C-alpha positions as CSV (number, residue, x, y, z in Angstrom):
1,X,-4.3,26.4,-8.4
2,X,-2.4,25.8,-5.2
3,X,-3.5,23.1,-2.9
4,X,-5.5,24.1,0.2
5,X,-3.3,24.1,3.2
6,X,-4.7,24.2,6.7
7,X,-2.4,25.8,9.3
8,X,-2.8,26.3,13.0
9,X,-2.0,29.8,14.2
10,X,-2.0,31.5,17.6
11,X,-5.3,33.4,17.8
12,X,-4.7,37.1,17.6
13,X,-1.0,36.7,18.1
14,X,2.2,37.6,16.3
15,X,3.8,34.6,14.6
16,X,5.8,32.5,16.9
17,X,9.3,31.2,16.3
18,X,11.5,28.6,17.8
19,X,14.6,30.7,17.1
20,X,16.7,31.9,20.0
21,X,16.6,28.7,22.1
22,X,14.0,29.9,24.6
23,X,11.3,27.4,25.6
24,X,8.6,27.2,28.2
25,X,11.2,25.6,30.5
26,X,13.6,28.6,30.2
27,X,14.4,30.5,33.4
28,X,13.2,33.9,34.3
29,X,16.8,35.2,33.9
30,X,16.9,33.8,30.4
31,X,13.6,35.4,29.4
32,X,14.6,38.7,30.9
33,X,17.9,38.7,29.0
34,X,16.2,38.0,25.8
35,X,13.5,40.6,26.5
36,X,16.0,43.3,27.3
37,X,18.1,42.5,24.3
38,X,15.1,42.6,22.0
39,X,14.1,46.0,23.3
40,X,17.6,47.3,22.8
41,X,17.6,46.4,19.1
42,X,17.9,49.5,16.9
43,X,14.7,48.4,15.0
44,X,12.6,48.1,18.2
45,X,11.1,51.5,17.9
46,X,7.5,50.4,17.1
47,X,5.3,47.4,17.5
48,X,6.6,45.5,14.4
49,X,10.2,46.0,15.3
50,X,9.6,45.0,19.0
51,X,7.6,41.9,18.2
52,X,10.0,40.8,15.5
53,X,12.9,41.1,17.8
54,X,11.1,39.2,20.5
55,X,10.0,36.5,18.0
56,X,13.5,35.8,16.7
57,X,14.6,35.1,20.3
58,X,11.7,32.7,20.9
59,X,10.4,35.0,23.7
60,X,6.8,34.2,23.1
61,X,7.4,30.7,24.6
62,X,6.9,32.6,27.9
63,X,3.1,32.2,27.2
64,X,3.3,28.5,28.2
65,X,5.8,28.8,31.0
66,X,4.6,27.6,34.5
67,X,7.5,28.6,36.7
68,X,6.4,31.2,39.2
69,X,9.4,33.4,38.6
70,X,8.8,33.3,34.9
71,X,5.1,34.1,35.4
72,X,6.0,37.0,37.6
73,X,8.4,38.3,34.9
74,X,5.7,37.8,32.3
75,X,3.7,40.4,34.2
76,X,6.6,42.9,34.0
77,X,6.9,42.2,30.3
78,X,3.2,42.8,29.8
79,X,3.5,46.1,31.6
80,X,6.5,47.3,29.6
81,X,5.2,46.2,26.2
82,X,1.9,47.9,26.8
83,X,3.7,51.1,27.9
84,X,5.5,50.9,24.5
85,X,2.2,50.6,22.7
86,X,2.4,46.9,21.7
87,X,-1.0,45.3,21.3
88,X,-1.1,41.6,20.5
89,X,-2.5,38.3,21.6
90,X,-6.1,39.6,22.0
91,X,-7.4,36.4,23.5
92,X,-4.8,36.1,26.2
93,X,-6.8,38.1,28.7
94,X,-5.2,36.6,31.7
95,X,-1.7,35.8,30.5
96,X,-1.1,39.2,28.9
97,X,-3.9,41.4,30.2
98,X,-2.5,44.8,29.2
99,X,-1.0,43.9,25.8
100,X,-4.1,41.9,24.9
101,X,-6.4,44.8,26.0
102,X,-4.6,47.1,23.6
103,X,-5.0,44.6,20.8
104,X,-8.8,44.2,21.5
105,X,-9.2,48.0,21.5
106,X,-7.6,48.1,18.0
107,X,-9.2,45.0,16.4
108,X,-12.7,45.3,17.7
109,X,-12.8,42.1,19.6
110,X,-14.9,43.5,22.4
111,X,-17.8,44.1,20.0
112,X,-17.1,41.1,17.8
113,X,-16.9,38.3,20.4
114,X,-18.6,39.6,23.5
115,X,-20.0,36.2,24.5
116,X,-16.5,34.5,24.5
117,X,-15.0,37.4,26.4
118,X,-17.7,37.5,28.9
119,X,-17.5,33.7,29.5
120,X,-13.7,33.9,29.9
121,X,-13.9,36.8,32.3
122,X,-16.5,35.1,34.4
123,X,-14.4,31.9,34.5
124,X,-11.1,33.7,35.0
125,X,-9.3,32.3,32.0
126,X,-8.0,33.4,28.6
127,X,-10.6,33.9,25.9
128,X,-9.3,30.9,23.9
129,X,-11.4,27.9,23.0
130,X,-9.1,25.4,24.8
131,X,-8.9,27.5,28.0
132,X,-12.6,28.1,28.1
133,X,-13.4,24.4,27.4
134,X,-11.5,23.4,30.5
135,X,-13.9,25.4,32.7
136,X,-17.1,26.1,31.0
137,X,-20.4,24.1,31.1
138,X,-22.2,23.0,28.0
139,X,-24.4,26.1,27.8
140,X,-21.4,28.4,27.8
141,X,-19.7,26.3,25.2
142,X,-22.8,26.2,23.0
143,X,-23.0,30.0,23.3
144,X,-19.4,30.4,22.3
145,X,-19.8,28.0,19.4
146,X,-22.9,29.8,18.1
147,X,-20.9,33.1,18.2
148,X,-18.0,31.5,16.4
149,X,-20.2,30.1,13.7
150,X,-22.1,33.4,13.3
151,X,-18.8,35.3,13.0
152,X,-17.7,33.0,10.2
153,X,-18.4,35.9,7.9
154,X,-16.1,38.3,9.9
155,X,-12.7,38.4,8.3
156,X,-10.9,39.2,11.5
157,X,-12.3,36.4,13.6
158,X,-13.0,33.7,11.1
159,X,-11.5,30.5,12.3
160,X,-12.3,26.8,11.5
161,X,-9.9,25.9,14.3
162,X,-11.9,27.8,16.9
163,X,-15.2,26.3,15.6
164,X,-13.8,22.8,15.8
165,X,-12.4,23.3,19.3
166,X,-15.8,24.5,20.6
167,X,-17.4,21.5,18.8
168,X,-15.1,19.1,20.4
169,X,-15.6,20.7,23.8
170,X,-19.3,20.4,23.4
171,X,-19.1,16.7,22.4
172,X,-16.9,16.0,25.4
173,X,-19.3,17.6,27.9
174,X,-22.3,15.9,26.2
175,X,-20.5,12.5,26.5
176,X,-20.0,13.1,30.2
177,X,-23.5,14.2,30.9
178,X,-25.6,12.1,28.5
179,X,-26.4,9.4,31.2
180,X,-27.9,12.0,33.5
181,X,-29.7,13.6,30.6
182,X,-31.4,10.4,29.7
183,X,-32.3,9.7,33.3
184,X,-34.0,13.1,33.5
185,X,-36.1,12.0,30.6
186,X,-37.1,8.9,32.5
187,X,-35.0,6.7,30.2
188,X,-32.3,4.2,30.9
189,X,-28.8,4.4,29.6
190,X,-28.3,0.6,29.7
191,X,-27.7,-1.1,26.4
192,X,-30.7,-3.3,25.4
193,X,-31.1,-5.6,22.4
194,X,-27.7,-4.3,21.1
195,X,-28.8,-0.6,21.2
196,X,-26.8,1.7,23.4
197,X,-28.9,4.8,24.2
198,X,-25.9,6.9,25.0
199,X,-24.2,6.1,21.7
200,X,-27.4,6.8,19.8
201,X,-27.9,10.2,21.4
202,X,-24.2,11.2,20.9
203,X,-24.2,10.1,17.3
204,X,-27.2,12.4,16.7
205,X,-25.3,15.3,18.2
206,X,-22.2,14.6,16.1
207,X,-24.3,14.4,13.0
208,X,-25.9,17.8,13.9
209,X,-22.6,19.5,14.6
210,X,-21.2,18.2,11.2
211,X,-24.3,19.0,9.2
212,X,-24.7,22.0,6.9
213,X,-25.3,25.1,9.1
214,X,-25.1,22.8,12.1
215,X,-28.7,22.0,11.5
216,X,-30.4,20.2,14.4
217,X,-27.8,21.2,17.0
218,X,-30.0,23.6,18.9
219,X,-32.8,21.0,19.0
220,X,-30.5,18.3,20.3
221,X,-29.1,20.6,23.1
222,X,-32.6,21.6,24.1
223,X,-33.9,18.1,24.1
224,X,-31.3,16.8,26.4
225,X,-31.1,19.8,28.6
226,X,-27.6,21.0,27.8
227,X,-28.5,24.5,26.5
228,X,-31.8,26.4,26.0
229,X,-30.8,28.2,22.8
230,X,-28.4,27.9,19.9
231,X,-29.0,30.9,17.6
232,X,-26.8,31.4,14.6
233,X,-27.0,33.9,11.7
234,X,-25.6,32.9,8.3
235,X,-25.8,34.1,4.7
236,X,-28.6,32.5,2.5
237,X,-27.8,29.2,0.9
238,X,-27.9,30.8,-2.6
239,X,-25.1,33.2,-1.5
240,X,-23.0,30.3,-0.3
241,X,-23.5,28.4,-3.5
242,X,-22.4,31.4,-5.5
243,X,-19.3,31.8,-3.2
244,X,-18.4,28.2,-3.7
245,X,-18.5,28.5,-7.5
246,X,-16.6,31.8,-7.4
247,X,-13.8,30.3,-5.3
248,X,-13.6,27.2,-7.6
249,X,-13.5,29.4,-10.7
250,X,-10.7,31.5,-9.2
251,X,-12.8,34.7,-9.1
252,X,-12.5,34.9,-5.3
253,X,-9.7,33.9,-3.0
254,X,-10.1,31.2,-0.4
255,X,-9.5,33.5,2.5
256,X,-9.9,32.4,6.2
257,X,-13.4,34.1,6.1
258,X,-14.4,32.1,3.0
259,X,-13.0,28.9,4.4
260,X,-15.0,29.3,7.6
261,X,-18.2,30.2,5.7
262,X,-18.0,27.3,3.4
263,X,-17.0,24.9,6.3
264,X,-20.0,25.9,8.3
265,X,-22.6,26.3,5.6
266,X,-21.7,23.2,3.5
267,X,-21.1,21.0,6.5
268,X,-18.1,18.8,7.1
269,X,-18.8,16.3,4.3
270,X,-19.8,19.1,1.8
271,X,-16.7,21.0,2.7
272,X,-14.4,18.0,2.2
273,X,-16.0,17.5,-1.3
274,X,-15.3,21.2,-2.0
275,X,-11.7,20.9,-0.9
276,X,-11.1,17.9,-3.1
277,X,-12.6,19.7,-6.1
278,X,-10.5,22.8,-5.2
279,X,-7.3,20.8,-5.1
280,X,-8.1,18.8,-8.2
281,X,-8.1,15.5,-6.3
C-alpha cells in the first residue's frame, strides 16, 4: 500500500507550473506575451487546451503579482478567458472575478460554501482561508470553520488544508483577544502561583480544535465571547469507524473526502495513529 502523501494544491485551480520563467515579479509585457502565445496554440480551442498552454508558461504566477500594470492586465486576461468559457480558480472572487464565477456556476460552490463566499464578499477579499483570515473576526472564522468541517463529506470541497488554516486563524484571533475576554468575565490575565490564565484558556481551545469532531469548540467560543454558535453536522461515529476499517483493508480509497472525514472525526491524534497504521509505520 502506498504511503499517504499530503500535498498542498491551489483551491479550485488548475495545476500550477514553474515552467516558462514567469514569476510574480514579471512585467505586464511579459505576462501579455505569454498570454497571447498561449491563446495562439493550436490546442487552445477549449478550457483544457487553454489552461494547459497557460500553465506551461507559468502564467498563473500572475495571481500573486502586485505591480499595478500587471494587475490591470490580469483584469483583461480574466475578461478574455471568461469570454472563451474558461472557468477555474473558484475561490479567487476578487483576483479573477469572471473566470472564478464561471467555475462556481459549474462546481456548485455557491450552494456548497455560502458562508465562506458571503464572508469574503462582505470583506472584499478572495474566498480563500488565508485571505479571509487576514480580515475576518473570530465569529466569521468560526462560521467558516464550521462550514469546512461539515463539508468534509463533500468530495468537491473536502480539504484538510482549509480546515487547518481556519483553525490556525481562530487560534491567532483568540490569542489576541483572550485578555479582554478574561476581563469581561471579571478575571485577571496576570500569572499567579505559576498559572497563566491566558495559556490555560488557549490550551483548552487548542485541545477542543484537535479533538474528535472538534468537541468542546463551540462551548469554548461561547464561554469567552468569540462566537455565539458553532454548529457542525458529521456522520455517526459507527459510520466513521467502518470507513476507517474499509480504508485500512483496501476496500475504499483514501480520497480527499475520506481524509478530511477521518481527520475531523478521529481528531488530530486519532488521525495520526490511523496514518501510521495505513503506512505500516
